[in-house]
C-alpha angles and dihedrals in degrees: 000000000000122000115270124203110215125154117221092243091062099044095096092047092050092048090048092049090053096044093050094050113114110262117226135171091229091243103062110040117175121227121224111256088231090061089048087057089056105020099167135051130194089208098072119103092237118048088212091063111109118198093229090048090050091049091051091047090052094050093044093056090046089053091050091050092050089052087056091055103268106142095203118005091197087068094059105127098236089053103035102039099052089059086074108013119075112253094240092049092047095047090049091052092048091050093050097043117110112230124354102298113094120193116204095186094080098054104081128043134270086044130230094000095069092054094039093057094049093044093052091052092045093053091049091053089049090053091048092048092050089053090050092049093049092046092043094235132126127227118272109211126221139170090247092054091050093050091048092050091052092047092051097046101039125058118215142079094269096054121109094036136084111265119263099198106110095209117046124173138183108232121229100146095124121077092237088061097038118126129222125248094262092053091049091052090048091054091046091052097046105139113173077110118333099253107130136058142182128238123196116221139167113279116256091237089063094051120094115284091243091059092045089055092050091047094053091046095050108018098171097048095047093044088072108121088235087076093048115065111206118239114216092216126034091253091141092059120118137200127245133155091004092302133102114234131199131207118213142092143276117242116219130197121287115263092244090064096051102091092053094043093050091046089053091048092050093046097046095043091050089051091054092046088050091054090052092046094050097040088224092125127028110250130180102222093205092053090045092053094044094047094049093049094046093046092051092051089052091054088051093196098176136064089234139355097048094136096046093044093051093046093049088053090051092045092053091051094050093044089050085062093052094257124122125251106264126250102224120206095211106015094176095054096076093115093042090063128069116247092260093045090052092048089053090051090051090049091049089047091057091054090044091057092051092048091050091053090049090051091053091046088060093048119014090180093064117115112278096014091111120109108249137181132150112347135190106188124161096225126058120214091215140355111292117246123219117250 
């Protein structure tokens, strides 16, 4: 059996997550009645993929992994870690790790607190989703639930409350974070509702060296739009890989509008979940999940942790249907995709999770196929990256 990192504080949660998991024989796997209401999705990578078939495939491979001694297949590192850790950062950590055990807790600073907070919240959503699946109910969203999820997943004094900063932006001033023309146009045309925008600026690398030094020393202060004059035309764009990229920033809603925007999000999303639950109106569950996650990120209700909170919400909804949480290739590009493009990425991510589990089932000694949770190890496999 491969080494598993689990801190003592999480043992009960891990045991609970395992004990609440639906038990199947591996041959007869039930399908959620809500998937039977909407058995197909146009947002899966293969048109032949049926949602019930995907759910059964997921639970079968989990059953096979449990038979091989894996206590909870959803905690396998290559499945669990990429739900929070950026794909590039995770792949880099896997490549640099010595041996086959990969530890995600050392990747983002402060380590391991950043990982620990997210992992605790993720396990709690898994437990809740398993309860929902067993009871054949779907999540009912609320403002209180959203605040609690942010508080659990995001360390810091401001977590668990709506942000108070009147002007919030999404930074893409450096060339490595720049977006292409299509992504900028997608952000500019966001319409559910129209609450975000894009501003073109000069790239950091083209600013004076003295300003670049100040920016890297105090990122948050020097990210203020006052330091970044807006260019009317994307004259500061540059070409790479056959695409034209822009530096700039996303503008999010003013803090005063947040209570109303979140209430609208909660109300409308619950209505759509209700349609799926009742079968009164045909709903594509993948589109529903992707739209709700993307809309919440656009509202940007928190000072920090908006991406992780919205994805945990989406993960709980999908797991309540008997589907796995998706492994997303570019988790931070939700707003740079159209709604349908993002739904296709979520659908592909669901299949990606199942295929990753199947790969580990064939070879549990492969890199990253270890079960991993919160870890407190004295040595770090590589320099932590800030998150």
